[in-house]
N, CA, C and O of each residue as an XYZ file, in Angstrom:
536
protein
N      23.097     32.850    -18.319
C      22.223     32.100    -17.446
C      22.432     30.607    -17.714
O      22.418     30.158    -18.860
N      22.625     29.854    -16.636
C      22.821     28.410    -16.773
C      21.474     27.719    -16.885
O      20.511     28.083    -16.209
N      21.425     26.743    -17.727
C      20.189     25.976    -17.872
C      20.346     24.661    -17.126
O      21.421     24.063    -17.079
N      19.282     24.257    -16.573
C      19.275     23.016    -15.788
C      18.975     21.848    -16.728
O      17.974     21.856    -17.444
N      19.832     20.870    -16.715
C      19.602     19.696    -17.563
C      18.544     18.818    -16.917
O      18.579     18.561    -15.714
N      17.625     18.374    -17.716
C      16.594     17.480    -17.196
C      17.016     16.041    -17.444
O      17.624     15.711    -18.462
N      16.683     15.224    -16.511
C      17.034     13.814    -16.620
C      15.869     13.036    -17.218
O      14.701     13.321    -16.955
N      16.217     12.063    -18.015
C      15.218     11.167    -18.583
C      15.321      9.835    -17.850
O      16.323      9.552    -17.193
N      14.272      9.019    -17.972
C      14.320      7.704    -17.334
C      15.520      6.907    -17.816
O      16.138      6.179    -17.040
N      15.851      7.040    -19.086
C      16.958      6.267    -19.639
C      18.299      6.670    -19.023
O      19.256      5.898    -19.080
N      18.384      7.868    -18.433
C      19.620      8.306    -17.791
C      19.910      7.532    -16.512
O      21.053      7.504    -16.054
N      18.908      6.914    -15.937
C      19.068      6.171    -14.697
C      19.267      4.673    -14.939
O      19.328      3.907    -13.977
N      19.366      4.253    -16.149
C      19.531      2.845    -16.466
C      18.183      2.195    -16.690
O      17.146      2.848    -16.574
N      18.193      0.917    -17.010
C      16.926      0.238    -17.287
C      16.081      0.097    -16.017
O      16.606     -0.043    -14.912
N      14.804      0.136    -16.202
C      13.897     -0.059    -15.069
C      13.952     -1.528    -14.676
O      13.810     -2.413    -15.520
N      14.155     -1.773    -13.408
C      14.281     -3.145    -12.916
C      12.927     -3.822    -12.952
O      11.974     -3.363    -12.321
N      12.848     -4.902    -13.684
C      11.576     -5.606    -13.857
C      11.340     -6.670    -12.789
O      10.215     -7.142    -12.623
N      12.366     -7.040    -12.083
C      12.199     -8.050    -11.040
C      12.345     -9.460    -11.583
O      12.137     -9.702    -12.772
N      12.690    -10.352    -10.739
C      12.767    -11.772    -11.066
C      12.536    -12.544     -9.782
O      12.251    -11.954     -8.740
N      12.656    -13.859     -9.853
C      12.310    -14.669     -8.683
C      13.137    -14.310     -7.454
O      12.643    -14.434     -6.333
N      14.366    -13.873     -7.629
C      15.190    -13.474     -6.485
C      14.618    -12.272     -5.752
O      14.639    -12.216     -4.522
N      14.106    -11.309     -6.516
C      13.517    -10.121     -5.891
C      12.253    -10.500     -5.126
O      12.031    -10.020     -4.015
N      11.434    -11.353     -5.711
C      10.187    -11.748     -5.047
C      10.481    -12.610     -3.817
O       9.781    -12.516     -2.809
N      11.504    -13.437     -3.901
C      11.912    -14.234     -2.745
C      12.359    -13.318     -1.614
O      11.998    -13.530     -0.456
N      13.148    -12.295     -1.951
C      13.616    -11.322     -0.963
C      12.436    -10.608     -0.314
O      12.375    -10.478      0.909
N      11.502    -10.146     -1.141
C      10.338     -9.416     -0.635
C       9.460    -10.309      0.241
O       9.060     -9.899      1.331
N       9.157    -11.522     -0.219
C       8.324    -12.434      0.568
C       8.995    -12.825      1.883
O       8.322    -13.022      2.895
N      10.318    -12.937      1.865
C      11.023    -13.281      3.104
C      10.814    -12.194      4.151
O      10.596    -12.492      5.326
N      10.879    -10.935      3.728
C      10.677     -9.831      4.660
C       9.226     -9.728      5.114
O       8.956     -9.510      6.295
N       8.291     -9.885      4.176
C       6.865     -9.794      4.521
C       6.471    -10.909      5.480
O       5.764    -10.663      6.457
N       6.920    -12.128      5.212
C       6.577    -13.232      6.109
C       7.240    -13.054      7.467
O       6.653    -13.415      8.487
N       8.440    -12.509      7.502
C       9.104    -12.243      8.785
C       8.315    -11.251      9.621
O       8.156    -11.438     10.827
N       7.818    -10.195      8.984
C       7.012     -9.203      9.704
C       5.707     -9.830     10.184
O       5.284     -9.591     11.315
N       5.068    -10.631      9.331
C       3.812    -11.279      9.730
C       4.024    -12.199     10.931
O       3.205    -12.235     11.849
N       5.113    -12.928     10.914
C       5.405    -13.844     12.027
C       5.651    -13.077     13.318
O       5.159    -13.472     14.375
N       6.402    -11.993     13.246
C       6.694    -11.227     14.465
C       5.433    -10.540     14.983
O       5.261    -10.421     16.196
N       4.549    -10.087     14.098
C       3.283     -9.493     14.540
C       2.417    -10.529     15.246
O       1.785    -10.230     16.259
N       2.388    -11.755     14.708
C       1.644    -12.807     15.391
C       2.255    -13.099     16.753
O       1.539    -13.336     17.726
N       3.583    -13.082     16.819
C       4.244    -13.358     18.097
C       3.813    -12.356     19.159
O       3.552    -12.736     20.300
N       3.737    -11.077     18.792
C       3.260    -10.072     19.743
C       1.826    -10.363     20.177
O       1.512    -10.298     21.365
N       0.957    -10.683     19.223
C      -0.438    -10.995     19.549
C      -0.509    -12.232     20.441
O      -1.317    -12.285     21.369
N       0.330    -13.220     20.164
C       0.327    -14.445     20.952
C       0.767    -14.179     22.394
O       0.194    -14.732     23.332
N       1.770    -13.343     22.566
C       2.225    -12.999     23.916
C       1.105    -12.294     24.680
O       0.884    -12.566     25.860
N       0.409    -11.398     24.008
C      -0.681    -10.662     24.657
C      -1.827    -11.597     25.033
O      -2.319    -11.543     26.160
N      -2.265    -12.466     24.093
C      -3.396    -13.334     24.445
C      -3.015    -14.375     25.482
O      -3.879    -14.836     26.228
N      -1.756    -14.755     25.550
C      -1.322    -15.674     26.606
C      -1.226    -14.956     27.947
O      -1.464    -15.561     28.993
N      -0.882    -13.677     27.926
C      -0.775    -12.904     29.167
C      -2.130    -12.696     29.826
O      -2.200    -12.406     31.021
N      -3.201    -12.842     29.064
C      -4.549    -12.662     29.611
C      -4.845    -13.718     30.680
O      -5.738    -13.529     31.507
N      -4.105    -14.822     30.669
C      -4.327    -15.865     31.672
C      -4.137    -15.305     33.091
O      -4.660    -15.867     34.053
N      -3.408    -14.228     33.216
C      -3.219    -13.592     34.527
C      -4.502    -13.022     35.095
O      -4.598    -12.813     36.304
N      -5.495    -12.764     34.246
C      -6.784    -12.252     34.714
C      -7.773    -13.371     35.025
O      -8.924    -13.109     35.372
N      -7.329    -14.606     34.900
C      -8.181    -15.726     35.268
C      -8.595    -16.557     34.067
O      -8.483    -16.122     32.921
N      -9.077    -17.757     34.351
C      -9.443    -18.673     33.264
C     -10.619    -18.188     32.423
O     -10.686    -18.475     31.228
N     -11.551    -17.451     33.040
C     -12.707    -16.972     32.260
C     -12.261    -15.986     31.183
O     -12.703    -16.064     30.037
N     -11.379    -15.056     31.561
C     -10.876    -14.066     30.599
C     -10.074    -14.757     29.501
O     -10.204    -14.426     28.323
N      -9.250    -15.714     29.897
C      -8.435    -16.433     28.905
C      -9.326    -17.212     27.945
O      -9.111    -17.182     26.734
N     -10.320    -17.906     28.478
C     -11.224    -18.679     27.620
C     -11.989    -17.782     26.657
O     -12.245    -18.164     25.515
N     -12.355    -16.583     27.121
C     -13.034    -15.631     26.246
C     -12.141    -15.210     25.083
O     -12.588    -15.136     23.938
N     -10.881    -14.936     25.387
C      -9.933    -14.517     24.338
C      -9.657    -15.673     23.375
O      -9.636    -15.474     22.161
N      -9.450    -16.858     23.900
C      -9.134    -18.016     23.070
C     -10.332    -18.435     22.211
O     -10.154    -19.051     21.160
N     -11.534    -18.110     22.647
C     -12.716    -18.471     21.856
C     -12.730    -17.770     20.497
O     -13.432    -18.203     19.583
N     -11.966    -16.703     20.365
C     -11.860    -16.002     19.076
C     -11.289    -16.935     18.012
O     -11.607    -16.798     16.831
N     -10.448    -17.879     18.424
C      -9.814    -18.791     17.479
C     -10.787    -19.799     16.874
O     -10.414    -20.542     15.967
N     -11.996    -19.837     17.348
C     -13.002    -20.736     16.779
C     -13.779    -20.068     15.645
O     -14.802    -20.590     15.202
N     -13.303    -18.930     15.180
C     -13.910    -18.199     14.079
C     -13.254    -18.658     12.766
O     -12.029    -18.759     12.705
N     -14.043    -18.939     11.715
C     -13.454    -19.397     10.445
C     -12.476    -18.388      9.834
O     -11.487    -18.783      9.216
N     -12.743    -17.108     10.000
C     -11.836    -16.093      9.446
C     -10.491    -16.139     10.169
O      -9.440    -16.030      9.536
N     -10.521    -16.296     11.476
C      -9.278    -16.386     12.244
C      -8.538    -17.665     11.879
O      -7.310    -17.668     11.798
N      -9.263    -18.735     11.661
C      -8.628    -19.991     11.247
C      -7.973    -19.840      9.872
O      -6.913    -20.412      9.620
N      -8.600    -19.077      8.994
C      -8.004    -18.801      7.687
C      -6.710    -17.983      7.853
O      -5.726    -18.208      7.149
N      -6.736    -17.046      8.783
C      -5.528    -16.276      9.089
C      -4.439    -17.185      9.673
O      -3.253    -16.992      9.403
N      -4.844    -18.166     10.467
C      -3.882    -19.135     11.000
C      -3.241    -19.944      9.880
O      -2.047    -20.240      9.925
N      -4.032    -20.299      8.880
C      -3.492    -21.007      7.723
C      -2.467    -20.120      7.011
O      -1.423    -20.601      6.570
N      -2.768    -18.837      6.902
C      -1.807    -17.902      6.322
C      -0.542    -17.802      7.153
O       0.558    -17.684      6.612
N      -0.700    -17.849      8.472
C       0.460    -17.819      9.358
C       1.329    -19.052      9.160
O       2.554    -18.947      9.100
N       0.705    -20.210      9.058
C       1.463    -21.441      8.824
C       2.199    -21.348      7.489
O       3.363    -21.737      7.389
N       1.520    -20.833      6.465
C       2.167    -20.665      5.162
C       3.362    -19.720      5.277
O       4.408    -19.959      4.673
N       3.208    -18.655      6.048
C       4.307    -17.703      6.232
C       5.488    -18.365      6.932
O       6.636    -18.151      6.542
N       5.221    -19.161      7.955
C       6.292    -19.835      8.691
C       7.005    -20.852      7.793
O       8.233    -20.939      7.797
N       6.227    -21.616      7.027
C       6.835    -22.622      6.142
C       7.706    -21.942      5.088
O       8.847    -22.349      4.868
N       7.168    -20.903      4.432
C       7.964    -20.225      3.404
C       9.201    -19.578      4.012
O      10.301    -19.705      3.475
N       9.022    -18.893      5.122
C      10.137    -18.180      5.755
C      11.238    -19.161      6.155
O      12.421    -18.870      5.981
N      10.860    -20.304      6.683
C      11.881    -21.272      7.104
C      12.585    -21.895      5.904
O      13.808    -22.030      5.918
N      11.841    -22.277      4.866
C      12.479    -22.864      3.686
C      13.370    -21.848      2.980
O      14.474    -22.181      2.547
N      12.897    -20.624      2.864
C      13.715    -19.589      2.228
C      14.943    -19.273      3.090
O      16.012    -18.973      2.557
N      14.797    -19.340      4.399
C      15.940    -19.149      5.290
C      16.991    -20.222      5.095
O      18.189    -19.940      5.144
N      16.552    -21.446      4.877
C      17.496    -22.534      4.597
C      18.237    -22.254      3.290
O      19.445    -22.470      3.192
N      17.496    -21.770      2.282
C      18.129    -21.408      1.007
C      19.190    -20.327      1.231
O      20.294    -20.422      0.696
N      18.863    -19.320      2.006
C      19.800    -18.226      2.273
C      21.037    -18.752      3.012
O      22.162    -18.362      2.700
N      20.825    -19.632      3.983
C      21.966    -20.199      4.717
C      22.855    -21.040      3.799
O      24.081    -20.982      3.899
N      22.247    -21.813      2.915
C      23.044    -22.608      1.978
C      23.933    -21.722      1.118
O      25.110    -22.017      0.916
N      23.355    -20.626      0.611
C      24.126    -19.707     -0.230
C      25.221    -19.021      0.597
O      26.333    -18.826      0.108
N      24.915    -18.658      1.834
C      25.905    -17.991      2.688
C      27.068    -18.914      3.056
O      28.226    -18.497      3.028
N      26.762    -20.163      3.400
C      27.799    -21.074      3.863
C      28.529    -21.803      2.731
O      29.653    -22.272      2.912
N      27.889    -21.895      1.575
C      28.494    -22.577      0.431
C      28.447    -21.656     -0.787
O      27.556    -21.789     -1.626
N      29.392    -20.729     -0.892
C      29.381    -19.748     -1.986
C      29.411    -20.377     -3.379
O      29.002    -19.738     -4.349
N      29.882    -21.605     -3.492
C      29.896    -22.268     -4.801
C      28.488    -22.546     -5.323
O      28.310    -22.852     -6.502
N      27.499    -22.441     -4.455
C      26.119    -22.665     -4.880
C      25.495    -21.436     -5.548
O      24.413    -21.533     -6.127
N      26.162    -20.291     -5.473
C      25.597    -19.051     -6.025
C      25.185    -19.191     -7.492
O      24.117    -18.702     -7.859
N      25.994    -19.845     -8.353
C      25.543    -19.992     -9.744
C      24.253    -20.815     -9.884
O      23.576    -20.748    -10.910
N      23.925    -21.579     -8.857
C      22.729    -22.434     -8.899
C      21.570    -21.847     -8.099
O      20.628    -22.561     -7.756
N      21.634    -20.576     -7.805
C      20.638    -19.970     -6.916
C      19.229    -20.046     -7.499
O      18.259    -20.185     -6.753
N      19.109    -19.958     -8.809
C      17.772    -20.025     -9.419
C      17.158    -21.414     -9.212
O      15.979    -21.527     -8.877
N      17.943    -22.453     -9.409
C      17.458    -23.823     -9.206
C      17.096    -24.043     -7.744
O      16.081    -24.665     -7.430
N      17.934    -23.527     -6.858
C      17.650    -23.662     -5.422
C      16.373    -22.910     -5.071
O      15.572    -23.389     -4.269
N      16.178    -21.739     -5.663
C      14.949    -20.971     -5.426
C      13.715    -21.698     -5.916
O      12.691    -21.719     -5.233
N      13.805    -22.295     -7.098
C      12.666    -23.052     -7.631
C      12.392    -24.267     -6.756
O      11.236    -24.605     -6.503
N      13.454    -24.924     -6.293
C      13.299    -26.072     -5.384
C      12.615    -25.639     -4.087
O      11.794    -26.374     -3.537
N      12.953    -24.454     -3.608
C      12.332    -23.924     -2.393
C      10.832    -23.736     -2.594
O      10.037    -24.092     -1.723
N      10.448    -23.182     -3.728
C       9.023    -22.953     -4.016
C       8.291    -24.282     -4.160
O       7.176    -24.431     -3.661
N       8.906    -25.244     -4.836
C       8.282    -26.565     -4.990
C       8.106    -27.229     -3.620
O       7.060    -27.816     -3.342
N       9.128    -27.134     -2.769
C       9.032    -27.709     -1.423
C       7.940    -27.011     -0.617
O       7.226    -27.655      0.152
N       7.810    -25.686     -0.793
C       6.759    -24.942     -0.093
C       5.379    -25.460     -0.491
O       4.551    -25.744      0.374
N       5.129    -25.585     -1.783
C       3.813    -26.062     -2.225
C       3.583    -27.519     -1.836
O       2.464    -27.908     -1.499
N       4.639    -28.317     -1.885
C       4.506    -29.720     -1.473
C       4.137    -29.820      0.008
O       3.364    -30.696      0.396
N       4.680    -28.935      0.826
C       4.348    -28.934      2.251
C       2.961    -28.360      2.497
O       2.241    -28.834      3.376
N       2.581    -27.352      1.733
C       1.309    -26.670      1.987
C       0.093    -27.453      1.514
O      -1.010    -27.213      2.005
N       0.257    -28.372      0.585
C      -0.909    -29.135      0.106
C      -1.545    -29.933      1.246
O      -2.742    -29.772      1.481
N      -0.806    -30.788      1.968
C      -1.465    -31.509      3.066
C      -1.873    -30.598      4.226
O      -2.891    -30.831      4.880
N      -1.073    -29.562      4.475
C      -1.419    -28.633      5.557
C      -2.737    -27.929      5.251
O      -3.599    -27.806      6.121
N      -2.888    -27.468      4.015
C      -4.126    -26.794      3.605
C      -5.297    -27.768      3.631
O      -6.411    -27.390      3.995
N      -5.054    -29.007      3.250
C      -6.105    -30.018      3.272
C      -6.624    -30.220      4.698
O      -7.833    -30.262      4.928
N      -5.709    -30.344      5.640
C      -6.097    -30.585      7.040
C      -6.748    -29.337      7.649
O      -7.849    -29.408      8.195
N      -6.060    -28.204      7.552
C      -6.599    -26.984      8.167
C      -7.837    -26.487      7.421
O      -8.765    -25.961      8.036
N      -7.852    -26.651      6.104
C      -9.025    -26.250      5.321
C     -10.252    -27.062      5.686
O     -11.365    -26.537      5.716
N     -10.049    -28.347      5.966
C     -11.162    -29.190      6.406
C     -11.744    -28.702      7.729
O     -12.959    -28.716      7.926
N     -10.871    -28.274      8.625
C     -11.340    -27.745      9.907
C     -12.080    -26.425      9.718
O     -13.066    -26.159     10.406
N     -11.613    -25.609      8.800
C     -12.290    -24.327      8.511
C     -13.683    -24.592      7.943
O     -14.654    -23.938      8.323
N     -13.767    -25.554      7.033
C     -15.064    -25.888      6.437
C     -16.012    -26.432      7.507
O     -17.202    -26.118      7.493
N     -15.495    -27.245      8.432
C     -16.321    -27.744      9.536
C     -16.865    -26.606     10.378
O     -18.033    -26.629     10.765
N     -16.032    -25.602     10.671
C     -16.490    -24.454     11.454
C     -17.572    -23.684     10.717
O     -18.521    -23.204     11.338
N     -17.445    -23.562      9.419
C     -18.442    -22.848      8.627
C     -19.764    -23.606      8.644
O     -20.825    -22.992      8.754
N     -19.713    -24.920      8.539
C     -20.935    -25.735      8.521
C     -21.681    -25.715      9.849
O     -22.907    -25.825      9.874
N     -20.958    -25.577     10.943
C     -21.600    -25.620     12.262
C     -22.141    -24.294     12.690
O     -22.708    -24.181     13.777
């Protein structure tokens, strides 16, 4: 009778712990999906204009909600990160000599993201706080 060999975790190699490249890859995909989902919602709410200005104004009034404004801030963050990370990907694709410097480029991308989001959050956050107060 043949015995079945059991596999151990160590037989499959080390467990991948992840690093900034993996998180950059994952965030790029997540932000891409979030952006495309918003695009579908945007097409639908814009199409409501076909039912007249009253229907459109009713749909657009949803955007005056602080929670929706917070989601808009998240959308802006997704667009900023996705675009900056896309530039990083294009640089690596078009200039293969940059591959050894990918970690520095990735860190620069994150720093640029936070540098861009500070004033954006300040402006949009102020509007969210105004909506909450009113």
